[in-house]
C-alpha positions as CSV (number, residue, x, y, z in Angstrom):
1,M,-25.0,-4.0,24.0
2,N,-23.2,-6.3,21.5
3,N,-23.9,-3.9,18.7
4,H,-22.1,-1.1,20.6
5,S,-19.1,-3.0,21.9
6,I,-16.0,-0.9,22.6
7,R,-13.8,-4.0,22.1
8,P,-12.8,-5.0,18.6
9,K,-12.8,-8.6,17.5
10,S,-9.2,-8.2,16.6
11,R,-6.6,-5.5,17.2
12,N,-4.4,-6.9,14.5
13,F,-6.5,-6.0,11.4
14,G,-7.9,-9.6,11.4
15,F,-4.6,-11.3,10.7
16,D,-5.3,-13.6,13.7
17,R,-8.7,-14.5,12.2
18,G,-7.8,-15.0,8.6
19,K,-7.1,-12.7,5.6
20,P,-7.6,-9.0,6.6
21,I,-10.1,-7.1,4.6
22,D,-7.6,-4.5,3.3
23,R,-5.5,-7.3,1.9
24,Y,-8.3,-8.5,-0.3
25,Y,-8.3,-5.1,-2.0
26,I,-4.5,-4.8,-2.1
27,E,-4.2,-8.2,-3.8
28,Q,-7.0,-7.4,-6.2
29,F,-5.2,-4.2,-7.2
30,L,-1.9,-6.1,-7.8
31,E,-3.7,-8.8,-9.7
32,N,-5.2,-6.2,-12.0
33,N,-1.7,-4.6,-12.6
34,R,0.3,-7.8,-13.1
35,S,1.5,-6.5,-16.4
36,E,3.3,-3.6,-14.7
37,I,5.3,-5.8,-12.3
38,K,8.1,-6.7,-14.7
39,G,11.8,-6.1,-15.3
40,H,13.7,-4.8,-12.3
41,V,11.3,-4.6,-9.4
42,L,11.7,-3.2,-5.9
43,E,9.4,-4.1,-3.0
44,I,9.5,-3.1,0.7
45,G,10.1,-5.6,3.5
46,D,10.0,-8.7,1.3
47,N,9.3,-9.7,-2.3
48,Y,6.1,-11.8,-1.7
49,Y,4.0,-9.6,-4.0
50,T,6.7,-9.5,-6.7
51,R,6.9,-13.3,-6.7
52,T,3.2,-13.7,-6.6
53,Y,2.1,-11.2,-9.2
54,G,5.2,-10.5,-11.2
55,S,5.3,-10.9,-14.9
56,A,8.7,-11.3,-16.7
57,V,10.6,-10.1,-13.6
58,T,14.3,-10.0,-14.4
59,N,15.6,-8.7,-11.0
60,S,13.9,-8.5,-7.6
61,D,15.2,-6.2,-4.9
62,V,13.9,-5.7,-1.3
63,L,14.3,-2.4,0.6
64,N,14.4,-2.3,4.3
65,L,15.5,0.1,7.0
66,I,17.3,-2.6,9.0
67,P,19.1,-5.8,8.0
68,S,16.7,-8.7,7.4
69,P,17.0,-12.0,5.6
70,D,15.1,-10.6,2.5
71,A,16.7,-7.2,2.3
72,T,19.0,-6.5,-0.6
73,I,19.1,-2.7,-0.1
74,L,19.3,-1.1,3.3
75,G,18.0,2.4,2.8
76,N,15.6,5.1,3.9
77,L,12.9,6.5,1.6
78,A,12.4,9.6,3.7
79,T,16.0,10.7,3.7
80,G,17.0,9.1,0.4
81,E,19.9,7.3,2.1
82,N,21.1,4.4,-0.2
83,I,18.1,4.8,-2.5
84,P,19.4,4.4,-6.1
85,E,18.2,6.6,-9.0
86,D,16.7,5.6,-12.3
87,V,17.0,1.9,-11.6
88,F,13.6,0.2,-11.3
89,D,11.0,-0.6,-13.9
90,C,8.4,-1.1,-11.1
91,I,8.2,-0.3,-7.4
92,I,5.6,-2.0,-5.2
93,L,4.8,0.3,-2.2
94,T,2.0,-1.3,-0.3
95,Q,0.9,0.1,3.1
96,V,4.1,2.1,3.6
97,I,3.7,5.8,3.2
98,H,1.3,6.3,6.1
99,V,4.0,5.0,8.5
100,I,6.5,7.6,7.2
101,Y,6.3,11.1,8.7
102,D,7.9,12.9,5.7
103,I,5.6,11.4,3.1
104,K,6.4,13.9,0.3
105,A,10.2,13.2,0.6
106,A,9.6,9.5,0.6
107,L,7.4,9.7,-2.5
108,K,9.9,12.0,-4.2
109,N,12.8,9.5,-3.5
110,T,10.6,6.6,-4.6
111,L,9.9,8.2,-7.9
112,K,13.6,9.1,-8.4
113,A,14.4,5.4,-8.1
114,L,12.1,4.6,-11.0
115,K,13.5,4.5,-14.5
116,P,11.9,6.9,-17.0
117,G,8.7,5.1,-18.0
118,G,8.7,3.0,-14.8
119,T,5.6,2.4,-12.7
120,L,4.9,2.9,-9.0
121,L,2.1,0.7,-7.6
122,L,1.1,2.0,-4.2
123,T,-1.6,1.4,-1.7
124,T,-2.3,3.3,1.5
125,T,-4.8,3.6,4.3
126,G,-8.1,5.5,4.7
127,L,-10.3,4.4,7.6
128,S,-8.3,2.0,9.7
129,Q,-7.1,0.9,13.1
130,S,-3.7,2.3,14.1
131,C,-0.7,0.2,13.1
132,R,2.0,1.8,15.2
133,T,4.7,-0.6,16.4
134,D,8.1,-0.5,18.2
135,F,9.6,-0.4,14.7
136,H,7.6,2.5,13.1
137,G,5.0,5.1,13.8
138,D,1.6,5.6,12.3
139,Y,1.2,9.1,11.1
140,W,-1.4,9.6,8.3
141,R,-4.7,8.7,6.8
142,F,-5.7,9.6,3.3
143,T,-8.7,10.4,1.1
144,D,-8.6,10.2,-2.7
145,T,-8.4,14.0,-2.8
146,S,-5.4,14.3,-0.5
147,L,-3.5,11.4,-2.2
148,K,-4.1,12.9,-5.7
149,M,-3.0,16.3,-4.6
150,M,0.2,15.0,-3.0
151,L,1.1,12.9,-6.1
152,S,0.3,15.7,-8.5
153,E,2.9,17.9,-6.8
154,L,5.5,15.4,-7.9
155,V,4.3,14.2,-11.3
156,D,1.9,15.4,-14.0
157,E,-1.7,14.7,-13.1
158,E,-2.3,12.6,-16.3
159,K,0.3,10.1,-15.1
160,I,-1.7,9.3,-11.9
161,E,-4.6,6.9,-11.4
162,V,-6.1,6.8,-7.9
163,E,-8.9,4.4,-6.9
164,V,-10.7,3.8,-3.6
165,F,-12.3,0.7,-2.1
166,G,-14.8,0.4,0.7
167,N,-18.4,1.0,1.9
168,V,-19.9,1.5,5.3
169,G,-20.4,-2.3,5.9
170,V,-16.8,-3.1,5.0
171,A,-15.6,-0.1,7.1
172,K,-17.4,-1.4,10.2
173,A,-16.1,-4.9,9.7
174,F,-12.5,-3.7,9.0
175,L,-12.5,-1.5,12.1
176,D,-13.8,-4.4,14.2
177,G,-10.9,-6.6,12.9
178,L,-13.0,-9.1,11.1
179,A,-11.4,-11.2,8.3
180,V,-12.6,-11.5,4.7
181,H,-14.3,-14.8,5.2
182,E,-16.4,-13.4,8.0
183,I,-18.4,-10.9,5.9
184,P,-20.7,-11.5,2.9
185,E,-18.6,-11.6,-0.3
186,A,-21.3,-9.6,-2.2
187,I,-20.6,-6.4,-0.2
188,L,-16.8,-6.4,-0.9
189,G,-17.3,-5.1,-4.5
190,I,-19.6,-2.3,-3.6
191,K,-17.9,1.1,-3.6
192,D,-19.0,4.1,-1.6
193,D,-16.5,7.0,-1.7
194,H,-17.7,8.2,1.6
195,Y,-16.1,5.2,3.3
196,Q,-12.6,4.8,1.9
197,I,-10.8,1.8,3.4
198,I,-8.0,1.3,0.9
199,L,-6.6,3.7,-1.7
200,T,-4.6,2.5,-4.6
201,G,-2.4,4.5,-7.0
202,V,-0.7,3.8,-10.3
203,V,1.9,6.4,-11.0
204,R,4.0,6.5,-14.2
205,K,7.3,8.3,-14.4
């Protein structure tokens, strides 16, 4: 029966066990795009990734819906409220768009906030537990096809790079809430597009 348990090891993505599997891929993506995290950078919630992976960052802003110790801008990506235009060289948008109902508006306002020539680094969710909280909902899951189609409605296709990460072994472990250290490292780098855990996107304005 253990192989068919209906109870996950963790209902918190593995945060309570160590580093979640999706964070492994998110951090790898940001590491590979360090050179884009420069100049005036915007991040959501806090600026941990800006500080960790930034290269030649001159200004660091943090966007949040509600006041918080880290927030420098109180605004709403979905409505555009208090979102500046043509300001940022780079925007880091990790694990955000699937918790916003009006995704297209949020992406449109995000791209407006970039300077011409600026870069959006985004990650979002494919196969996953639900992450709804009292603070936000959980509305969407993506495939590489749907993400590319949505982004291509906002910018030219040649300015978009979408990549996916995951395989059936990783998917099972992630859905069960295991942490990175609890699965063989060798399987993390194996990609099978039929089991997309994390999707990443580089979008240039």
